[in-house]
N, C-alpha and C positions, 0 to 999 in steps of 0.2 A: 559574533559577540566577543568582547574581550574575555580572556580565559578566566574561569572562576565565577562567571556570572550567567544568569539565565534571564529570559524575558518571561514575565508573568503578565497576563492580559485578560481583559474582559470587555464586553460591550453591554449596553443597556438601552432599552427603548420602551416607551409608553405613550399611548395616544393622548394622555392628559385628559382634559375636559372637552376636547374636540370630538366631533362625530367621526372624523376620518383621520387615519394615520398617513401623514405625508412626509415624515422624516424617514430616512433609511441610513443604516450604518453597517459596515462590514469590516472584518479584520481578516486579512489573507496572509497565509504563510506561502512563501515562494515554492512553487512545485519542484524546483531542482536544487535550491540553495538553502541549507539550514541556517536559521538565524536571520533571514531576510524577510521582513514583514511589511505589509502595506495596510494602513488604516484609512478608511474613507467614510466621511459623514456628509449627508446632503439633506437640506431642509427644503422640501418642495413647496411651491406656491402656485395658485392658479385654479380656483374652482374646485368642485367636488373631487374630480379625478385628475385634473391637470397637474396638480402638484405632485401626486404620486407617480404619474407618468414621467415627470421630469426627474425626480429623485431615483426612480428605477433606471432611467437611462444613464445616470451618473454611475450607478453600481455596475451595470452591464459593461459600460466602457472601461471601468476600473479593472474588472475581472479579465477582460480581453487583453488589455494593455499589460497587466502584470504577468499574464501567461507568456507574453512575448519578451518581457524585460529580461535582459542578461546583465546581472550585476557586475560581471567582469569587464564588459565592454561598453555598456550603455550609461549615459549620464542621467542620474536620478532626477536632477532638477528639470532637465528637458523632458523626461518621461512624465513628470507630474504636470508640467505645463501642457504637454500633448493631451493628457487625460482630460484636463479642464477644457481645452479648446475643442477636442473631438466631441465631448459631451454637450458642449454649448451648441455645436453645429447640429447634432442629432436632435436636441430638444427643439431647436428652431424649425427643423423639418417636421417634427411631430406636430408643431403648432399649425402648420399649413393645412394638415388634414383633420384638425380638430377644432371644435368651437371654443375650447378653453384656451387660455394663454399660459402654457406651462413654463414655469421658471424654477430655478433652484439655486441655493447656495452650495458651496462645496468647501470642505476642509479636509486635507489629506496629508498624511506624513508617511515617509518611507524610511525604514531603518535597514541599512545594509549589515551584512554579517560581521564586517570589520568594526562596527560600532558607530559609524557616521550616520547622520540623519538629515533628511531634507523635508521641508514642509512647504505647502502652497495652499492658498485659499482665495476665494472670491465670495463676497457677501458678508454676512454677520455671524456665520458659524465660526467658532473660535478654536484655536489650538493653544494650549498652555504648556510651558516647560517649567518643571520644578526640580530642585535638587534637595531631597528630603522635603521639608516644609518650606524651604526658601524659594521664593519666586525668582525665576530667571528671565523669562520673556513670554509674551503672548502676541498673537496676531492682533492687528488693529482693524476694526470693522470697516467695511466699505459702506458707510451709512451717513446720513445727514447729520445725526447727532455726534458721531465720532469726528466728523469734520469740524464741528463747533468746539468739541473738546480739544482737538489739535490746535485750534486758534486761541484757546484759553477762554472761550466764551461760556463754556459749561464745565462743571466738574463731572467726574465719572458717575457719581451718584445721581446728579441732576439729569444726566443723559438717560439713565435707566427709566426714569419716570416721565420723560418728556413726551408730550402728545404726538410728536412726529418721530418717535424712536423706531417706528417700523419702516421708515423710508430708506430704501437701499440705493446706493449710488452705483453698485455693480452686482450682477448675478448672472447666471447662465440662462440662455433662452431669449434674451432681449435683442433688440435690433443692433445694438452696439456690441463690439467685442468686449468681453469682460476684463476688468482690471484683475491682474493676477499678481499677488505678492508672494515671493519665494524667500525662504530662510534656510541657512545651512548651519548645522551643528557638527563641528569637526569630529568630536569624540564624546559619546555618552559616557557617563561615569556611574559608579555605584550609587544607588538610591535615586537616580534620575527617574522622573515620571513625566510622561507625555499624556495629555488628555485633549481630545477633540470633543466639542459639544455644540448643540444647537442653542439658540437663545432661550428656549424653554427651560434649559438648565442654568446657564450662566446668569440670567436675569435675577436669580434669587440668592446668589452668593457673592461675597466679596472675595478678592484674591487671597487674602490671608486665610480665610475660612477654607477655601478650596485646597490650599497648600497643606493645612492641618489634616484635613480629611484624607487626602491622597497619601500623606506620610504615615498616618495611623492605621489605615485599613488596607486590606488586600484589594486588588483591582475589582474583583467581583463584589466585595462588601462595599467598596466606595461607590460603585455604580448603583447598587440597590439603595444605599443610604441617601445619595444625592437625589435620586428619583423620588424617594419617599419624602424628603425634605421639601423639594420643589413642589410636589403635589400638595403638601400641607400649607406651604406659604402662599400658594396661588389662590387659596380660599375659593375653590370651585371655578376659577376663571383661567385655568392653566392651558398653555399651548402644548403641542406635541413635544415630547422630550426624547433626546437621544444623546448618547455619549459613548466614547471608547477610551479606555485607560490602559496604558502600557507602562510597566515598571521594570527597571533593571535591578535584579536582586542577586545577592551573593548565593552561590550554590548551596551553602550550608545553612541558609535561613529557613 
């Protein structure tokens, strides 16, 4: 981390109004390098237990890979792509021995101790980057409605409530290799916040609102507040919810 700053972080998860929890989220500190962290979120799909098997495989792969990751010599972008491809392969093998069709999204970001950050995703779980409350960038969903937004045929708000908003164009465990988008942040700054979340969270907030919440609250408070608000706004029809928030704070805050 840049001198004079620390990472403050929290995760949050809730099964919403579903019978089963198929989301998974972890935040890992590197076992050997202080200030190096990996956040991974997966939204599983595929029957009663298939989705949970898929998201579990993403978490297991992430733990194994991060244990082997050497920040001094390894390329973070390559490590994230390897994580996604290995998890995809394992999920496909799981499907062979199961009646379910396990699939999963993935959104992962890796912060190195020098303050640079890489993220990668497949599917419609998102990563947001804010500086204070100011929106910097987010991932673009690999989904049917996002493709329509990109073409100018739908607005972001229309896409949220589109009847085909759940159709993904890429995820893990399918026959095809997943589309993986990677982004690089050369240097994180004071008051930077990164958040990864499943669609059970982002569906109920606009970008400005997320920025205000993340700037105003601590990571733990933000996780609790956003889960509470999403639960309330879903009116009893909510999906699984998961998120991870990492904030760069001055040491004297």
